C-alpha positions in Angstrom: 0.0 0.0 0.0 1.3 3.5 -1.0 1.4 6.2 1.6 -0.2 9.5 0.6 2.2 12.4 0.7 0.4 15.5 1.9 3.4 17.8 1.5 3.8 17.8 -2.3 4.4 21.1 -4.1 3.0 20.2 -7.5 0.3 22.9 -7.7 1.9 25.6 -5.6 3.5 27.7 -8.4 0.3 27.6 -10.4 -1.8 28.8 -7.4 0.6 31.6 -6.6 0.6 32.7 -10.2 -3.2 32.7 -10.3 -3.3 34.9 -7.2 -0.7 37.4 -8.3 -1.7 37.7 -12.0 -4.8 40.0 -11.6 -2.8 42.4 -9.4 0.1 42.4 -11.9 -2.3 43.1 -14.8 -4.0 46.0 -12.9 -0.5 47.5 -12.3 0.4 47.2 -15.9 -2.9 48.7 -17.1 -2.4 51.6 -14.7 1.1 52.3 -16.0 -0.2 52.3 -19.6 -3.1 54.6 -18.6 -0.7 57.0 -16.8 1.6 57.0 -19.9 -1.3 57.9 -22.2 -2.4 60.7 -19.8 1.2 62.0 -19.7 1.5 61.9 -23.5 -1.8 63.8 -23.9 -0.7 66.4 -21.4 2.6 66.9 -23.3 0.8 67.1 -26.6 -1.7 69.7 -25.2 1.1 71.9 -23.9 2.9 71.6 -27.3 -0.2 72.5 -29.3 -1.0 75.5 -27.0 2.6 76.9 -27.2 2.8 76.5 -31.0 -0.6 78.0 -31.6 0.2 80.9 -29.3 3.4 81.6 -31.1 1.6 81.8 -34.5 -1.2 83.9 -33.0 1.0 86.6 -31.3 2.6 87.4 -34.6 -0.8 87.2 -36.5 0.3 84.4 -38.9 -1.6 81.3 -40.0 0.6 78.9 -42.0 -2.3 76.6 -42.4 -4.7 78.9 -44.3 -7.4 78.6 -45.5 -8.0 76.3 -42.4 -8.5 78.3 -39.2 -5.6 78.4 -36.8 -7.6 76.6 -34.1 -8.7 73.8 -36.4 -5.2 73.3 -37.8 -3.7 73.3 -34.3 -6.2 70.7 -33.1 -5.4 68.5 -36.2 -1.6 69.1 -36.0 -0.7 66.3 -33.6 -1.1 62.6 -33.5 -4.4 61.1 -34.8 -5.2 59.6 -31.4 -4.9 63.1 -29.7 -6.8 64.9 -32.4 -10.3 63.5 -31.7 -12.4 65.8 -29.6 -9.6 68.3 -29.0 -10.7 71.9 -28.5 -8.4 74.9 -29.0 -9.5 78.4 -27.8 -7.8 81.7 -28.5 -8.7 84.7 -26.4 -7.1 88.1 -26.2 -7.2 89.7 -22.7 -6.8 93.2 -21.4 -6.8 96.2 -23.8 -6.6 93.9 -26.8 -3.8 95.9 -28.4 -0.1 95.2 -29.0 1.6 94.0 -25.8 -1.7 92.7 -24.4 -1.8 89.0 -23.3 -3.1 86.4 -25.7 -4.1 83.0 -24.2 -4.4 79.7 -26.0 -6.2 76.9 -24.2 -6.2 73.3 -25.4 -8.5 70.7 -23.8 -9.0 67.1 -24.5 -11.4 64.6 -22.8 -9.8 61.4 -21.7 -11.3 58.1 -20.5 -9.0 55.6 -18.6 -11.1 52.6 -19.5 -12.8 53.4 -22.8 -14.5 50.1 -23.2 -16.4 50.5 -19.9 -16.5 54.3 -20.1 -14.9 54.6 -16.6 -12.5 57.3 -15.3 -13.3 60.4 -17.4 -11.1 63.4 -16.9 -10.3 66.5 -19.0 -6.7 67.2 -19.9 -6.0 70.9 -20.3 -3.0 73.1 -21.1 -2.7 76.8 -21.8 -0.1 79.2 -23.0 -0.1 83.0 -22.5 2.1 85.3 -24.5 2.2 89.0 -25.4 0.8 90.1 -28.8 3.7 91.3 -31.0 1.9 92.1 -34.3 -1.7 92.6 -35.4 -2.2 93.0 -39.1 -5.5 94.9 -39.4 -7.6 97.7 -37.8 -11.3 97.8 -37.2 -13.7 100.7 -37.6 -12.7 102.2 -34.3 -9.0 102.0 -35.3 -8.3 99.2 -32.8 -5.8 96.6 -33.9 -7.4 93.2 -34.7 -5.9 89.9 -35.9 -5.9 89.4 -39.6 -5.3 85.7 -39.9 -7.3 84.1 -37.1 -10.5 84.8 -35.1 -10.9 84.6 -31.3 -12.9 81.8 -29.9 -13.0 78.0 -29.7 -13.0 75.3 -32.3 -12.6 71.6 -32.3 
């Protein structure tokens, strides 16, 4: 008669792996989600800075497309969807006045389940250096872009 050995280790590794796998997968998914959020934040800052640089000198290299639309479409295809770019002039709205560009992008951590929605925003404020036109009241106005938001 064979004696039953109750101290065998045959299934120990498989059991430990089954217990640790879900935790490991959550950590990996969290790192990937954080990486995407960080990428979007960097892209939003880059788009805001580049758009502000073009706007303060009253230039639009993307004509006939508006500066806001071209800025929203200028980065990666994943970032472009639902991106909003806003240009606002503040203060006296003349040369030397601040111009602010704001870029916002909605983000969902788990898109399949629609869980974890946040809005990634970036802005850039610079001083207006050149405005190409004058309105009826002889106020300087931008010639190549319009203020406001566009997606």
